C-alpha positions as CSV (number, residue, x, y, z in Angstrom):
1,M,0.0,-0.3,0.0
2,K,2.8,2.3,1.0
3,T,4.1,2.0,-2.5
4,Q,0.7,2.5,-4.2
5,I,0.1,5.4,-2.6
6,L,3.4,7.0,-4.0
7,L,2.7,5.7,-7.4
8,V,-1.0,7.3,-7.2
9,W,0.5,10.7,-6.1
10,I,3.1,10.7,-8.5
11,G,0.4,9.9,-11.0
12,A,-1.4,12.9,-10.3
13,V,1.1,15.9,-8.9
14,L,4.6,14.9,-8.7
15,F,6.9,17.6,-10.2
16,A,4.3,19.7,-11.2
17,T,6.7,22.8,-10.8
18,I,9.9,21.3,-10.3
19,S,12.1,23.7,-12.7
20,G,11.5,27.1,-13.7
21,H,14.2,26.6,-16.1
22,A,12.8,22.9,-17.6
23,A,10.7,22.9,-20.4
24,P,7.3,20.6,-19.9
25,N,8.5,18.1,-22.0
26,E,11.9,17.9,-19.6
27,Q,10.1,18.4,-16.6
28,K,7.5,15.1,-17.6
29,E,10.6,13.2,-18.2
30,I,11.8,13.4,-14.9
31,Q,8.3,12.2,-13.6
32,E,8.5,9.4,-15.4
33,L,11.9,8.4,-14.4
34,Y,11.0,8.9,-10.9
35,R,7.4,6.5,-11.5
36,R,9.7,3.8,-13.4
37,G,12.5,3.9,-11.0
38,L,9.7,3.5,-7.7
39,A,8.2,0.7,-9.9
40,G,11.8,-1.5,-9.8
41,D,13.5,0.1,-12.6
42,K,17.3,0.6,-11.8
43,E,18.3,2.2,-14.6
44,A,15.5,5.0,-14.8
45,V,16.4,5.7,-11.0
46,D,20.4,6.2,-11.9
47,S,19.0,8.7,-14.8
48,C,16.9,10.3,-12.6
49,I,19.0,11.3,-10.0
50,R,21.2,12.7,-12.9
51,R,18.6,15.0,-14.2
52,L,17.5,16.2,-10.7
53,E,21.4,16.7,-9.9
54,D,21.6,18.8,-13.4
55,V,18.4,20.8,-12.5
56,L,20.0,21.6,-9.0
57,Q,23.3,22.7,-11.0
58,I,21.1,25.4,-12.5
59,E,18.9,26.3,-9.5
60,P,20.8,25.0,-6.4
61,T,18.2,26.5,-4.2
62,N,14.8,24.5,-5.8
63,Q,14.1,22.5,-2.6
64,L,11.5,20.2,-4.6
65,A,14.4,19.2,-6.7
66,R,16.4,18.6,-3.5
67,V,13.8,16.8,-2.1
68,Y,13.3,14.7,-4.9
69,L,16.7,13.6,-5.5
70,G,17.5,12.7,-1.8
71,S,13.8,10.2,-2.8
72,A,15.6,8.7,-5.6
73,Y,18.7,7.9,-3.7
74,T,16.5,6.4,-1.2
75,L,15.7,4.4,-5.1
76,R,19.1,3.5,-5.0
77,S,19.9,2.2,-1.4
78,R,16.5,0.1,-2.1
79,D,18.5,-1.5,-5.2
80,L,22.0,-1.7,-3.8
81,G,23.2,-5.0,-2.3
82,F,23.8,-5.4,1.5
83,G,27.0,-3.5,2.5
84,P,28.2,0.1,3.0
85,K,26.8,1.8,-0.4
86,K,23.4,0.7,0.6
87,L,23.3,2.6,3.4
88,Q,25.5,5.4,2.4
89,A,22.9,5.9,-0.1
90,L,20.3,5.8,2.2
91,Q,21.7,8.3,4.5
92,Y,22.9,10.6,1.9
93,G,19.2,10.6,0.5
94,L,17.2,11.4,3.9
95,A,19.9,13.8,4.3
96,L,19.2,15.7,1.4
97,M,15.7,15.6,2.4
98,D,15.9,17.0,5.6
99,E,18.2,19.6,4.0
100,A,15.3,20.6,1.6
101,V,12.8,20.8,4.4
102,T,14.9,23.1,6.4
103,A,15.5,25.4,4.1
104,A,11.9,25.6,3.0
105,P,9.9,24.3,6.2
106,S,6.5,25.9,4.5
107,A,7.1,24.3,1.2
108,A,4.1,21.9,1.5
109,K,5.0,20.0,-1.5
110,V,8.5,19.4,-0.1
111,R,7.5,18.3,3.1
112,L,4.7,16.3,1.9
113,A,7.3,14.3,-0.8
114,R,9.7,13.5,2.7
115,A,6.6,11.9,4.4
116,L,5.7,9.9,1.8
117,T,9.3,8.6,0.9
118,T,10.0,8.4,4.6
119,L,6.3,6.6,5.1
120,A,7.4,3.8,2.6
121,L,10.9,3.3,4.8
122,P,11.1,0.1,7.3
123,S,10.9,0.8,10.8
124,I,14.1,-0.4,11.3
125,F,15.2,3.1,10.3
126,G,13.7,5.1,12.8
127,R,11.9,7.8,10.3
128,A,8.4,6.5,12.1
129,G,8.2,9.9,14.6
130,S,9.4,12.3,12.2
131,T,6.8,10.6,9.4
132,R,3.5,11.0,12.0
133,K,5.1,14.6,12.5
134,D,5.1,15.6,8.9
135,F,1.4,14.3,8.4
136,A,0.4,16.2,11.4
137,Q,2.4,19.3,10.3
138,L,0.9,18.9,6.7
139,A,-3.0,18.0,8.1
140,A,-3.0,21.7,9.8
141,S,-1.7,23.3,6.8
142,A,-4.3,21.4,5.2
143,R,-7.0,22.8,7.4
144,T,-5.7,26.3,7.1
145,Q,-4.5,27.0,3.5
146,P,-6.3,24.1,1.5
147,A,-5.6,25.6,-1.9
148,Q,-2.2,25.1,-1.9
149,F,-3.0,21.6,-2.2
150,E,-4.4,18.8,-4.8
151,E,-7.1,16.8,-4.2
152,G,-4.8,14.0,-4.5
153,D,-2.9,15.5,-1.6
154,L,-5.5,16.3,0.6
155,Q,-6.9,12.9,0.4
156,I,-3.3,11.4,1.4
157,I,-2.7,14.0,3.7
158,Y,-5.8,13.4,6.2
159,Y,-5.1,9.6,5.6
160,N,-2.1,9.0,7.0
161,A,-2.6,11.8,9.6
162,G,-5.3,9.9,10.7
163,L,-3.5,6.7,10.9
164,A,-1.1,8.6,12.5
165,A,-3.6,9.8,15.3
166,K,-5.0,6.4,15.7
167,A,-1.4,4.7,16.1
168,A,-1.0,7.6,19.2
169,G,-4.5,6.7,20.8
170,D,-5.9,9.4,19.5
171,R,-9.1,8.0,18.1
172,T,-11.5,11.0,18.1
173,R,-8.8,12.9,16.2
174,A,-8.3,10.0,13.7
175,V,-12.1,10.0,12.8
176,V,-11.9,13.7,12.4
177,L,-9.1,13.3,9.8
178,F,-10.5,10.1,8.1
179,K,-13.8,12.0,7.6
180,E,-11.5,14.9,5.6
181,G,-9.6,12.5,3.8
182,A,-13.1,11.1,2.8
183,R,-14.3,14.6,1.4
184,H,-11.6,14.4,-1.3
185,P,-12.0,11.1,-3.0
186,A,-9.1,11.6,-5.9
187,N,-8.1,8.2,-5.9
188,P,-10.9,4.9,-5.3
189,D,-8.5,2.7,-3.7
190,L,-7.5,5.4,-1.3
191,A,-11.2,6.3,-0.9
192,R,-12.1,2.8,0.1
193,K,-9.6,2.7,2.6
194,L,-10.8,5.7,4.3
195,Q,-14.2,4.1,4.6
196,A,-13.0,1.1,6.0
197,A,-11.2,3.1,8.9
198,L,-14.1,5.1,9.7
199,A,-15.9,1.6,9.5
200,G,-13.8,0.6,12.2
201,R,-11.9,-2.0,9.8
202,L,-8.2,-0.6,9.8
């Protein structure tokens, strides 16, 4: 489900404005490389990293490009065999994403990209707490400034913020968040998950 959520979101809104200099077809190419990489294409991951590094060479303060470069490095880590290079790639990717969020803490797309990437990591890497905080902050932003989000963003944010509240033992808060998510049925599979959560089956 975690990878499916990423794929759904990428297909809907990812890289909408990743570069002010890249042509629309170039942005679509980066989006497609990332999508293929997420689905398991190792060569696409490497190509995506190169393209994002090119963007950052031209736009060094582009934090959206930086956060997705970090996410792409976590995919490279996934594809490497066990050993120091695997961990190094993951640590580098996480550091890039953290740098991006620190540099642009109010940029919703940047924080959401990190949250979705760390959500997909195994719990052994200790990012669950920061992921829950990201979704809680995103949910707060969504309530006050919903216009900065796509429908798919809102659905995913409220769903995961609801799961975080439930995990923390706050079922009342979780229900409120799940109900908000259900108001944005961008993706049918996730809409069913939200309805199941509201029915107490999650």
